[in-house]
C-alpha positions as CSV (number, residue, x, y, z in Angstrom):
1,M,11.5,-15.1,3.5
2,K,13.3,-12.4,1.2
3,R,9.5,-13.1,-0.9
4,S,7.5,-11.7,2.5
5,V,10.4,-8.7,3.4
6,A,9.5,-7.6,-1.1
7,K,5.4,-8.2,0.6
8,I,6.0,-6.0,3.0
9,A,8.4,-3.2,1.5
10,F,5.5,-3.4,-1.5
11,V,3.0,-2.8,1.2
12,G,4.7,-0.3,2.8
13,A,5.5,1.6,-0.3
14,F,1.8,1.9,-0.9
15,L,1.3,3.0,3.0
16,I,3.6,6.0,2.0
17,A,2.0,6.7,-1.2
18,A,-1.9,6.9,0.5
19,I,-1.0,8.6,3.3
20,A,0.3,11.7,1.4
21,I,-2.3,10.9,-1.2
22,A,-4.9,11.3,2.1
23,H,-2.5,14.5,3.6
24,F,-3.3,16.3,0.5
25,I,-6.6,15.7,-0.4
26,T,-7.0,17.1,3.9
27,R,-5.6,19.1,3.3
28,A,-7.2,21.3,0.3
29,L,-11.0,19.6,1.0
30,P,-11.0,20.1,5.2
31,W,-14.0,18.7,5.0
32,T,-13.0,14.9,3.7
33,F,-11.3,14.3,6.8
34,G,-12.7,10.1,7.5
35,L,-11.8,10.2,3.6
36,G,-8.0,10.0,3.9
37,G,-8.5,7.8,7.0
38,A,-10.8,5.3,4.9
39,L,-8.2,5.1,1.5
40,G,-5.8,4.9,4.2
41,A,-8.1,1.4,5.5
42,V,-9.0,0.8,2.4
43,V,-5.8,-0.2,0.4
44,F,-4.0,-1.3,4.0
45,M,-5.9,-4.1,3.3
46,T,-6.0,-4.3,-0.1
47,T,-2.4,-4.1,-0.8
48,P,-1.0,-7.8,0.1
49,K,-3.3,-9.5,-2.1
50,L,-2.4,-7.2,-4.7
51,F,1.4,-8.1,-4.3
52,D,-0.1,-12.2,-5.0
53,R,-1.7,-11.4,-7.9
54,I,1.6,-9.4,-9.6
55,W,4.0,-11.9,-8.3
56,T,2.2,-15.0,-8.9
57,K,5.0,-17.0,-9.9
58,P,8.3,-16.9,-7.6
59,M,10.7,-14.5,-7.0
60,K,13.7,-14.5,-9.2
61,G,16.9,-13.6,-8.1
62,W,17.4,-11.6,-4.6
63,A,13.9,-12.6,-3.8
64,E,13.7,-16.3,-4.2
């Protein structure tokens, strides 16, 4: 249960970072509007797999 909460927090942090990056790309280069959405979709779909690759063993402590 706590591992799934950690996974949700991990994905959420990446999404916030991706949204911020996409926002600044779009503000700096308005003609790249679709790039921000594509970046967000890729990050959203790959972060749960990235979490599982980073923490392959059961997490110790609060997230066991």
